[in-house]
MDAnalysis code that builds the backbone (N, CA, C; Angstrom):
import MDAnalysis as mda
import numpy as np

u = mda.Universe.empty(213, n_residues=71, atom_resindex=np.repeat(np.arange(71), 3), trajectory=True)
u.add_TopologyAttr("name", ["N", "CA", "C"] * 71)
u.add_TopologyAttr("resid", np.arange(1, 72))
u.add_TopologyAttr("resname", ["MET", "ARG", "PRO", "THR", "ALA", "LEU", "LEU", "THR", "LEU", "ALA", "VAL", "ALA", "PHE", "ALA", "ALA", "ALA", "LEU", "MET", "THR", "GLY", "GLY", "CYS", "THR", "SER", "LYS", "CYS", "PRO", "ARG", "PRO", "ILE", "VAL", "TYR", "ASP", "GLN", "ALA", "THR", "LEU", "LYS", "ALA", "ILE", "GLN", "GLN", "ALA", "LEU", "SER", "ASP", "LEU", "PRO", "LEU", "ASP", "SER", "ILE", "LEU", "ARG", "SER", "VAL", "MET", "HIS", "ASP", "TYR", "GLU", "ASN", "GLU", "ARG", "ASP", "ASP", "LEU", "ARG", "PHE", "CYS", "ARG"])
u.atoms.positions = np.array([
    [-35.202, -39.199, -12.137],
    [-35.853, -39.280, -13.427],
    [-36.060, -40.760, -13.759],
    [-37.209, -41.102, -14.299],
    [-37.523, -42.484, -14.624],
    [-36.748, -42.948, -15.851],
    [-36.472, -44.257, -15.933],
    [-35.758, -44.780, -17.107],
    [-36.475, -44.482, -18.422],
    [-37.809, -44.504, -18.418],
    [-38.530, -44.209, -19.666],
    [-38.324, -42.760, -20.083],
    [-38.209, -41.864, -19.124],
    [-37.967, -40.463, -19.442],
    [-36.566, -40.293, -20.039],
    [-35.602, -41.024, -19.503],
    [-34.242, -40.945, -20.034],
    [-34.166, -41.526, -21.438],
    [-34.893, -42.614, -21.669],
    [-34.925, -43.190, -23.010],
    [-35.550, -42.207, -23.989],
    [-36.617, -41.560, -23.577],
    [-37.258, -40.549, -24.420],
    [-36.280, -39.423, -24.721],
    [-35.527, -39.015, -23.723],
    [-34.526, -37.964, -23.910],
    [-33.466, -38.396, -24.927],
    [-32.982, -39.616, -24.810],
    [-31.965, -40.114, -25.732],
    [-32.506, -40.192, -27.160],
    [-33.739, -40.650, -27.309],
    [-34.350, -40.733, -28.635],
    [-34.540, -39.335, -29.215],
    [-34.942, -38.383, -28.384],
    [-35.117, -37.007, -28.852],
    [-33.787, -36.421, -29.326],
    [-32.705, -36.698, -28.616],
    [-31.389, -36.227, -29.032],
    [-31.010, -36.807, -30.389],
    [-31.213, -38.118, -30.538],
    [-30.874, -38.764, -31.806],
    [-31.715, -38.202, -32.945],
    [-33.002, -37.990, -32.695],
    [-33.885, -37.438, -33.725],
    [-33.458, -36.025, -34.107],
    [-33.047, -35.239, -33.125],
    [-32.597, -33.878, -33.408],
    [-31.348, -33.899, -34.287],
    [-30.454, -34.819, -34.016],
    [-29.247, -34.924, -34.834],
    [-29.573, -35.350, -36.252],
    [-30.452, -36.337, -36.399],
    [-30.801, -36.813, -37.736],
    [-31.562, -35.758, -38.521],
    [-32.468, -35.069, -37.879],
    [-33.239, -34.026, -38.552],
    [-32.327, -32.884, -38.969],
    [-31.448, -32.482, -38.099],
    [-30.520, -31.403, -38.412],
    [-29.603, -31.773, -39.554],
    [-29.202, -33.031, -39.639],
    [-28.336, -33.482, -40.703],
    [-29.000, -33.442, -42.064],
    [-30.322, -33.511, -42.097],
    [-31.039, -33.511, -43.365],
    [-31.222, -32.104, -43.917],
    [-31.168, -31.098, -43.073],
    [-31.478, -29.744, -43.516],
    [-30.239, -28.911, -43.826],
    [-29.079, -29.326, -43.372],
    [-27.874, -28.563, -43.657],
    [-26.670, -29.494, -43.649],
    [-25.583, -28.999, -44.214],
    [-24.375, -29.811, -44.250],
    [-23.801, -30.003, -42.844],
    [-23.811, -28.969, -42.053],
    [-23.278, -29.030, -40.691],
    [-24.329, -28.524, -39.705],
    [-25.097, -29.423, -39.130],
    [-26.110, -28.974, -38.172],
    [-25.453, -28.366, -36.939],
    [-26.131, -27.399, -36.359],
    [-25.620, -26.768, -35.147],
    [-26.148, -27.508, -33.925],
    [-25.261, -27.836, -32.988],
    [-25.727, -28.489, -31.764],
    [-26.663, -27.561, -30.983],
    [-27.600, -28.159, -30.307],
    [-28.505, -27.402, -29.435],
    [-27.699, -26.906, -28.245],
    [-27.926, -25.673, -27.864],
    [-27.244, -25.100, -26.700],
    [-28.178, -25.229, -25.500],
    [-27.691, -25.898, -24.460],
    [-28.480, -26.111, -23.250],
    [-28.038, -25.133, -22.170],
    [-28.995, -24.665, -21.376],
    [-28.647, -23.784, -20.266],
    [-28.051, -24.616, -19.126],
    [-27.455, -23.942, -18.162],
    [-26.765, -24.628, -17.068],
    [-27.702, -25.515, -16.251],
    [-28.928, -25.073, -16.034],
    [-29.879, -25.871, -15.253],
    [-30.185, -27.193, -15.964],
    [-30.339, -27.137, -17.284],
    [-30.617, -28.348, -18.057],
    [-29.409, -29.269, -18.053],
    [-28.217, -28.708, -18.233],
    [-27.002, -29.524, -18.210],
    [-26.832, -30.217, -16.856],
    [-27.142, -29.507, -15.791],
    [-27.045, -30.080, -14.452],
    [-28.059, -31.215, -14.275],
    [-29.275, -31.017, -14.786],
    [-30.309, -32.049, -14.691],
    [-29.925, -33.284, -15.508],
    [-29.349, -33.077, -16.684],
    [-28.901, -34.195, -17.513],
    [-27.801, -34.966, -16.793],
    [-26.836, -34.248, -16.239],
    [-25.737, -34.908, -15.530],
    [-26.256, -35.703, -14.337],
    [-27.204, -35.148, -13.610],
    [-27.766, -35.856, -12.462],
    [-28.504, -37.112, -12.919],
    [-29.274, -36.995, -13.997],
    [-30.014, -38.147, -14.517],
    [-29.048, -39.250, -14.949],
    [-27.948, -38.869, -15.599],
    [-26.950, -39.865, -16.008],
    [-26.282, -40.507, -14.789],
    [-26.019, -39.714, -13.780],
    [-25.394, -40.239, -12.562],
    [-26.301, -41.228, -11.844],
    [-27.605, -41.042, -11.982],
    [-28.566, -41.921, -11.319],
    [-28.746, -43.262, -12.025],
    [-28.239, -43.373, -13.254],
    [-28.386, -44.620, -14.003],
    [-27.478, -45.702, -13.435],
    [-27.906, -46.958, -13.553],
    [-27.008, -48.058, -13.172],
    [-25.767, -48.037, -14.069],
    [-24.654, -48.505, -13.554],
    [-23.399, -48.468, -14.303],
    [-23.465, -49.248, -15.612],
    [-24.299, -50.273, -15.676],
    [-24.384, -51.084, -16.893],
    [-25.523, -50.646, -17.823],
    [-26.093, -49.481, -17.595],
    [-27.211, -48.999, -18.409],
    [-26.753, -48.685, -19.831],
    [-27.526, -49.134, -20.800],
    [-27.226, -48.859, -22.206],
    [-27.312, -47.356, -22.487],
    [-28.115, -46.644, -21.718],
    [-28.242, -45.204, -21.923],
    [-26.933, -44.465, -21.650],
    [-26.121, -44.987, -20.743],
    [-24.809, -44.370, -20.515],
    [-23.979, -44.411, -21.799],
    [-23.996, -45.549, -22.463],
    [-23.245, -45.712, -23.713],
    [-23.804, -44.811, -24.806],
    [-25.123, -44.765, -24.926],
    [-25.760, -43.939, -25.947],
    [-25.438, -42.467, -25.726],
    [-25.505, -42.016, -24.503],
    [-25.228, -40.617, -24.221],
    [-23.761, -40.284, -24.459],
    [-22.864, -41.244, -24.210],
    [-21.449, -41.021, -24.513],
    [-21.264, -40.853, -26.026],
    [-21.929, -41.688, -26.805],
    [-21.873, -41.558, -28.265],
    [-22.408, -40.199, -28.702],
    [-23.510, -39.782, -28.099],
    [-24.114, -38.489, -28.427],
    [-23.147, -37.348, -28.109],
    [-22.474, -37.444, -26.982],
    [-21.506, -36.410, -26.608],
    [-20.381, -36.322, -27.649],
    [-19.907, -37.465, -28.117],
    [-18.863, -37.472, -29.142],
    [-19.368, -36.858, -30.447],
    [-20.601, -37.144, -30.819],
    [-21.165, -36.558, -32.038],
    [-21.278, -35.042, -31.909],
    [-21.679, -34.566, -30.742],
    [-21.757, -33.115, -30.519],
    [-20.372, -32.483, -30.644],
    [-19.358, -33.149, -30.116],
    [-17.997, -32.633, -30.251],
    [-17.603, -32.562, -31.722],
    [-17.940, -33.599, -32.490],
    [-17.631, -33.611, -33.925],
    [-18.335, -32.464, -34.648],
    [-19.548, -32.150, -34.251],
    [-20.290, -31.064, -34.892],
    [-19.600, -29.713, -34.738],
    [-18.898, -29.533, -33.646],
    [-18.206, -28.268, -33.413],
    [-17.124, -28.011, -34.450],
    [-16.605, -29.082, -35.064],
    [-15.537, -28.949, -36.048],
    [-16.041, -29.030, -37.477],
    [-17.324, -29.265, -37.655],
    [-17.912, -29.372, -38.994],
    [-17.977, -27.986, -39.634],
    [-17.654, -27.921, -40.918],
    [-17.703, -26.639, -41.635],
    [-18.399, -26.803, -42.941],
])
């Protein structure tokens, strides 16, 4: 996957979180199928170790975990 595609993916995730936060107190995380999760993991694995996208995606993962406990 190209770096621009990964950046677009990261921006889309952030936008989904912000949009969801505006419409309800506790937005529900998007549920991804196994094929999508595998593709995301592969794309992250292909990134250079110093890629800023690795950090952004780690932050996104933590936010998704926090959403699971939101009530």
